[in-house]
C-alpha positions in Angstrom: 167.5 17.8 37.3 170.7 15.8 38.0 170.2 16.4 41.8 166.6 15.2 41.6 167.8 12.0 39.8 170.4 11.3 42.4 167.8 11.9 45.2 165.4 9.5 43.5 168.0 6.8 43.1 168.9 7.2 46.8 165.3 6.9 47.8 164.9 3.7 45.7 168.0 2.2 47.2 166.7 2.7 50.7 163.4 1.0 50.0 163.2 -2.5 51.6 163.3 -5.5 49.3 160.0 -7.2 48.5 159.3 -10.2 50.6 156.7 -12.7 49.4 155.3 -15.9 51.0 155.7 -19.3 49.4 154.5 -22.7 50.7 155.9 -26.0 49.3 153.9 -29.1 50.1 156.0 -32.1 49.3 156.3 -35.9 49.4 158.6 -38.6 48.0 159.2 -42.3 47.7 155.5 -43.3 47.7 156.5 -46.6 46.0 153.0 -47.6 44.9 151.9 -48.1 48.5 148.2 -47.6 47.5 146.8 -48.7 50.8 147.9 -47.8 54.4 150.8 -49.6 56.0 150.7 -52.0 59.0 150.9 -48.9 61.3 147.9 -47.4 59.5 150.0 -44.6 58.1 149.9 -43.6 54.5 147.8 -44.9 51.6 147.2 -42.8 48.5 143.7 -41.7 49.4 144.9 -40.4 52.7 148.0 -38.7 51.2 145.7 -37.0 48.7 143.4 -35.9 51.6 146.3 -34.3 53.5 147.6 -32.5 50.3 144.2 -31.1 49.6 143.6 -30.0 53.1 146.9 -28.2 53.2 146.3 -26.6 49.8 142.8 -25.5 50.5 142.5 -21.7 50.6 146.3 -21.5 50.0 147.1 -18.9 47.3 150.9 -19.3 47.5 151.3 -23.2 47.4 153.2 -25.6 45.2 153.0 -29.3 45.5 156.2 -31.2 44.6 157.2 -34.9 44.3 160.8 -36.0 44.7 160.8 -39.3 42.9 160.1 -43.1 43.2 156.3 -43.1 42.6 156.3 -46.7 41.4 157.6 -50.1 42.5 156.7 -51.8 45.7 153.3 -53.4 45.5 151.6 -56.0 43.2 149.6 -53.3 41.3 152.8 -51.6 40.2 154.7 -54.8 39.4 151.9 -56.6 37.5 150.9 -53.5 35.5 154.4 -52.0 35.2 153.6 -48.8 37.1 151.1 -47.0 34.8 148.0 -47.4 37.2 150.1 -45.7 39.9 150.7 -42.7 37.7 147.0 -42.6 36.8 146.1 -42.4 40.5 148.9 -39.9 41.3 147.4 -37.6 38.7 144.7 -36.9 41.2 147.2 -35.5 43.8 147.6 -32.2 42.1 151.4 -32.2 41.8 152.8 -29.0 40.2 156.1 -30.8 39.3 158.0 -34.0 40.0 161.4 -35.5 39.4 162.3 -39.0 38.4 163.5 -41.6 41.0 165.8 -44.5 40.2 162.9 -47.0 40.5 161.0 -45.3 37.7 163.5 -47.2 35.5 162.7 -50.7 37.0 160.6 -51.6 34.1 163.0 -50.3 31.5 163.6 -46.8 30.2 160.8 -46.9 27.6 158.3 -47.4 30.4 159.8 -44.5 32.3 159.1 -42.4 29.2 155.5 -43.6 29.3 155.2 -42.4 32.9 156.3 -38.9 31.8 153.7 -39.0 29.1 151.0 -40.3 31.4 151.6 -37.7 34.1 149.5 -34.5 34.0 152.3 -32.7 35.8 155.7 -31.8 34.4 158.7 -34.1 35.2 162.1 -32.5 35.3 165.5 -34.1 35.6 168.7 -32.1 34.6 171.4 -34.7 34.7 170.1 -37.7 32.8 171.2 -37.9 29.2 172.1 -40.2 26.3 175.4 -40.5 24.4 174.2 -37.6 22.2 173.7 -35.4 25.2 169.9 -35.3 24.8 167.9 -35.0 28.0 165.7 -37.9 29.1 162.9 -35.6 30.4 161.4 -32.8 28.2 163.0 -30.1 30.3 165.7 -29.9 33.1 163.6 -27.4 35.0 160.3 -25.5 35.0 159.5 -22.0 36.2 156.3 -21.8 38.1 154.6 -18.6 39.0 152.9 -18.4 42.4 152.0 -15.4 44.5 154.0 -13.1 42.2 157.1 -15.2 42.5 159.0 -17.0 39.7 159.9 -20.3 41.3 162.4 -22.3 39.2 162.1 -26.1 40.0 165.2 -27.9 38.9 165.2 -31.7 38.9 168.1 -34.0 39.5 169.0 -37.7 39.9 171.6 -39.3 42.1 175.1 -40.0 40.7 174.7 -43.6 42.0 172.0 -44.5 39.5 174.1 -47.2 37.7 174.5 -49.1 40.9 170.8 -49.0 41.6 169.7 -50.7 38.4 171.0 -52.9 35.6 172.5 -51.9 32.3 169.7 -53.5 30.2 167.2 -51.2 31.9 169.0 -48.0 31.1 170.7 -48.9 27.8 172.1 -45.6 26.4 170.9 -43.4 29.2 173.3 -42.2 31.9 173.6 -39.6 34.6 176.1 -36.8 34.3 177.8 -35.3 37.4 175.2 -34.0 39.8 177.0 -31.0 41.4 178.5 -29.7 38.2 175.1 -29.9 36.4 172.9 -28.3 39.0 175.4 -25.5 39.6 175.4 -24.7 35.9 171.6 -24.6 35.6 171.2 -22.7 38.9 173.5 -20.0 37.7 171.5 -19.7 34.5 168.2 -19.6 36.4 169.2 -16.9 38.9 168.4 -14.1 36.4 165.1 -15.8 35.3 163.6 -16.5 38.7 163.1 -15.2 42.2 163.9 -18.6 43.8 165.6 -21.8 42.7 164.4 -25.0 44.3 166.3 -28.2 43.7 163.8 -31.2 43.5 166.2 -34.1 43.7 166.3 -37.8 44.2 169.7 -38.1 45.8 171.7 -39.7 48.6 172.2 -38.0 52.0 175.9 -37.4 51.1 174.8 -35.6 47.9 172.3 -33.5 49.8 175.1 -32.1 51.9 177.4 -31.7 48.9 174.8 -29.5 47.2 174.2 -27.5 50.4 177.9 -26.8 50.9 179.0 -26.3 47.3 176.1 -24.8 45.4 175.2 -21.5 47.0 173.0 -20.6 44.0 170.5 -23.2 45.3 168.8 -21.9 48.5 166.1 -24.6 48.8 166.3 -28.4 48.4 163.4 -30.8 48.4 164.7 -34.3 48.2 163.8 -38.0 48.2 165.5 -41.4 48.0 166.5 -41.8 51.6 163.3 -43.3 53.1 163.7 -42.4 56.7 163.1 -38.7 56.3 164.6 -36.1 58.6 163.6 -34.7 62.0 164.6 -31.1 61.3 165.6 -29.3 58.1 169.3 -29.3 57.3 170.5 -25.7 57.1 173.9 -24.5 55.8 174.5 -20.7 55.5 170.8 -20.0 55.4 170.1 -22.7 52.7 167.5 -25.2 53.6 167.0 -28.9 52.8 163.8 -30.9 53.6 162.9 -34.6 53.1 159.7 -36.4 54.2 159.4 -40.0 55.4 158.7 -42.5 52.6 155.7 -44.7 51.7 153.3 -41.8 52.3 153.8 -41.8 56.0 154.4 -38.1 56.0 153.7 -35.0 53.9 156.1 -32.1 54.3 155.0 -28.4 54.4 157.7 -25.8 54.0 156.5 -22.2 54.6 158.9 -19.6 53.3 159.3 -15.9 53.2 161.3 -15.1 50.1 163.3 -11.9 49.5 163.0 -11.2 45.8 166.2 -9.1 45.8 168.4 -11.7 47.6 166.5 -14.5 45.8 166.5 -16.5 49.0 164.4 -17.3 52.0 164.6 -14.9 54.9 162.3 -16.9 57.2 161.0 -20.4 57.1 159.0 -23.0 59.0 158.9 -26.8 58.2 156.1 -29.0 59.4 156.1 -32.8 59.1 152.5 -34.0 58.8 151.8 -37.6 59.7 149.3 -39.3 57.3 147.2 -41.1 59.8 144.4 -43.1 58.1 142.6 -43.5 61.4 142.3 -39.7 61.9 141.4 -38.3 58.5 138.8 -39.2 55.8 140.2 -40.5 52.5 139.8 -38.5 49.3 136.8 -40.3 47.8 138.0 -40.2 44.1 141.4 -41.5 45.0 139.9 -44.2 47.2 137.8 -45.3 44.3 140.7 -45.5 42.0 142.7 -47.5 44.6 139.9 -49.9 45.1 139.6 -50.5 41.4 143.2 -51.4 40.9 143.5 -53.4 44.1 140.5 -55.5 42.9 142.4 -56.2 39.7 145.2 -58.1 41.7 143.5 -59.4 44.8 142.6 -62.8 43.4 146.1 -63.3 42.2 148.0 -62.2 45.4 145.7 -62.5 48.4 146.0 -66.3 48.6 147.1 -68.0 51.9 150.7 -69.1 51.7 152.1 -70.0 55.1 151.9 -69.0 58.8 154.7 -67.1 60.5 155.1 -67.7 64.3 156.7 -64.3 64.8 157.5 -61.0 63.1 160.9 -60.9 61.4 163.2 -57.9 61.2 164.7 -56.7 57.9 168.0 -58.6 58.5 166.1 -61.7 59.5 163.9 -61.4 56.3 167.1 -61.2 54.3 168.4 -64.3 55.9 165.1 -66.1 55.1 165.5 -65.1 51.5 169.0 -66.5 51.5 167.9 -69.7 53.0 165.2 -70.0 50.3 167.8 -69.4 47.6 169.9 -72.2 48.9 167.1 -74.6 49.4 165.4 -74.0 46.1 168.6 -74.0 44.0 170.8 -76.4 45.9 173.5 -73.8 46.1 176.2 -73.9 48.8 176.0 -70.2 49.4 173.6 -67.4 48.7 173.4 -63.6 49.0 170.6 -61.1 49.1 171.3 -57.4 49.2 169.6 -55.7 52.2 168.3 -52.8 50.1 166.4 -55.3 47.9 164.3 -56.4 50.9 161.4 -54.1 50.5 159.1 -55.3 53.3 159.1 -57.6 56.4 157.7 -61.0 57.2 154.9 -60.3 59.8 153.5 -62.6 62.4 150.4 -64.6 61.5 148.9 -65.7 58.3 151.1 -64.9 55.3 149.6 -64.2 51.9 151.3 -64.3 48.5 150.9 -60.5 48.7 153.5 -60.4 51.5 156.1 -61.9 49.1 155.2 -59.5 46.3 155.7 -56.7 48.8 159.0 -58.1 50.0 160.2 -58.8 46.5 158.4 -56.4 44.1 161.3 -56.5 41.6 161.3 -58.8 38.6 164.8 -60.0 39.5 165.9 -63.5 38.4 168.1 -65.9 40.4 171.4 -66.7 38.9 174.0 -69.2 40.0 177.8 -69.4 39.5 180.5 -71.9 40.5 183.7 -70.7 42.2 186.7 -72.0 44.0 186.6 -71.3 47.8 189.4 -68.8 47.5 187.3 -66.7 45.0 184.2 -66.5 47.0 183.4 -63.0 48.4 184.2 -62.6 52.1 180.7 -61.2 52.8 179.2 -64.4 51.5 181.5 -66.8 53.4 181.3 -65.1 56.7 182.7 -67.4 59.4 182.1 -70.7 57.6 185.2 -72.9 57.0 185.9 -73.5 53.3 188.5 -75.3 51.2 190.3 -72.7 49.0 190.6 -75.2 46.1 187.2 -76.8 46.3 184.4 -75.5 44.0 181.3 -74.1 45.5 178.0 -72.8 44.0 176.7 -69.3 44.9 173.1 -68.1 44.2 172.3 -64.3 43.9 169.9 -62.1 42.1 170.8 -60.8 38.6 170.9 -57.3 40.2 173.6 -58.4 42.6 175.5 -60.1 39.8 175.4 -56.9 37.7 176.4 -54.7 40.7 178.7 -57.1 42.5 181.4 -54.5 43.2 179.2 -52.3 45.3 179.4 -52.1 49.1 175.8 -53.3 49.5 176.5 -56.4 47.3 179.5 -58.7 47.0 182.3 -56.1 47.1 184.3 -57.9 44.4 184.5 -58.1 40.6 184.8 -60.6 37.9 182.4 -63.3 39.1 180.3 -64.9 36.4 176.8 -66.3 37.0 175.9 -68.3 33.8 173.0 -70.3 35.1 169.6 -68.5 35.4 167.1 -70.3 37.6 164.0 -68.2 37.3 162.1 -65.3 38.9 163.1 -64.8 42.5 159.6 -63.9 43.6 158.2 -67.2 42.3 161.0 -69.1 44.0 160.2 -67.5 47.3 156.5 -68.2 47.0 157.3 -71.8 46.3 159.6 -72.0 49.3 157.2 -70.4 51.8 154.4 -72.7 50.5 156.5 -75.8 51.1 157.6 -74.6 54.6 154.0 -73.9 55.7 155.2 -72.7 59.1 158.0 -70.0 59.5 159.7 -69.9 62.8 
C-alpha cells in the first residue's frame, strides 16, 4: 500500500505541467481621437474593427485598456469625456485601468466614467486619506481558456505632477512598486497568471520588471510612442502599443500553470490603417453622432498656416500668443501640454481645441529679473532688480518645480487672465496668416 502511494506520487511528479494558451489584445492612450489622424491611422471605428477581427473565433482572448481614454478632442472637452466612454463600451474591453487624464475634469467625473463603463476598471494604488480605493477593486480575476488571469491595475507615482490639487482633492497615489508587489504576492495563490495593467512611466516599467518577479506580464500605457519590441527581463514580458489608436497590440502567450508564467510568447503590433480596413458600423455611427454635436462650434475657419509647425515650434507659437494677448514680458508653455501640431493650410478652431484640449487658464505674476526661472529667460539680457511679468498656465503654476515646467518653487501668479484655448483662438484669428 505504502509502496503504491510512493509510486503514484512519483508518477504525478514526472507529469509535465499543463500549458494553456492566452491572447491579450490591448491598446492605450486613445485620448478621445474619435476620427483618424492626419496619417489616416486610428479612429475609434477602425480600432473597434481591428479588435473585433482579432477576437473573432478566438476562445482564449482578453481585451485590455491601459488608461487615458479621454481628453484630446472637442467632443471630450465639451462634454467632459462621457460620450467617449459610451462609444468605448462598444470595444468589448474585458478590463481597464485609469490614466492620469481621466482626472482632467475632476475626480467626481472620473467616478462617473467608472460607473458609465460596462467593463471593470481596476487601480490598486489610488486611495484617499482613509485608505479607501478610488476604484471598486484593485484587481479582477478573469477566467479564459481554463486559466485564472489576475488583472492588477496601477497608476504612475508621478500623478501629482500631471494634474492640479483641485482636481484630485483628497485622492492620492501610494507607492507603485510596494503596492503591486503586495497584491501580486496575494494573487499568486488565487490565479494562474498575474498581468499588471498599468499607466506608468518608462522608468517605472523597468522598475517593475526588475524588482517584482511575481508579475510576469505587463501591459502598459502613458508613454505615447509605444515600443518596437517587448521588453523582457528574466522571462518577464512588457508590451506597450502606440497611442491615439495608431496601433493595437496582440500578445500570444503559452502559460505554464505550475510556474504561473509564460513559457513562450509572440507580440504583434497591428497598425490601424483606416484606408485598409472597413470601420465597425455601430461605432462609426456613434462617432458621427457626437462629432455632429460639436462641428458647428469648432469647424469654423480661423487662419491660414503657410507651413507645418513642429511640436517645439507650436510651443513657441503658444508662448508668443501668451505674450501678445496678456502683454507679459515672458511666457512659458510646457511641451507636454502641446497635444497636437499646427498643420499647413487652412486652420479651423478645431485645430486649437486639439492643440489645447485642457481647460487650463492663463495666469500672470510679477517678478524681479533675478527671480525669473532660467528656462524662461534663456539667453535674453535682463536687469536683476527690474520687475518683469511672466504668463503661464495654471497647470505650470501648480507644478512649477517639475523638470518639464519652471524648475523652481515659490513663484506666485495672482492674476488670472482667462481660458488659454480662448486666448489662442483670438490670437490666431487676429494673425490671419501664420508663417
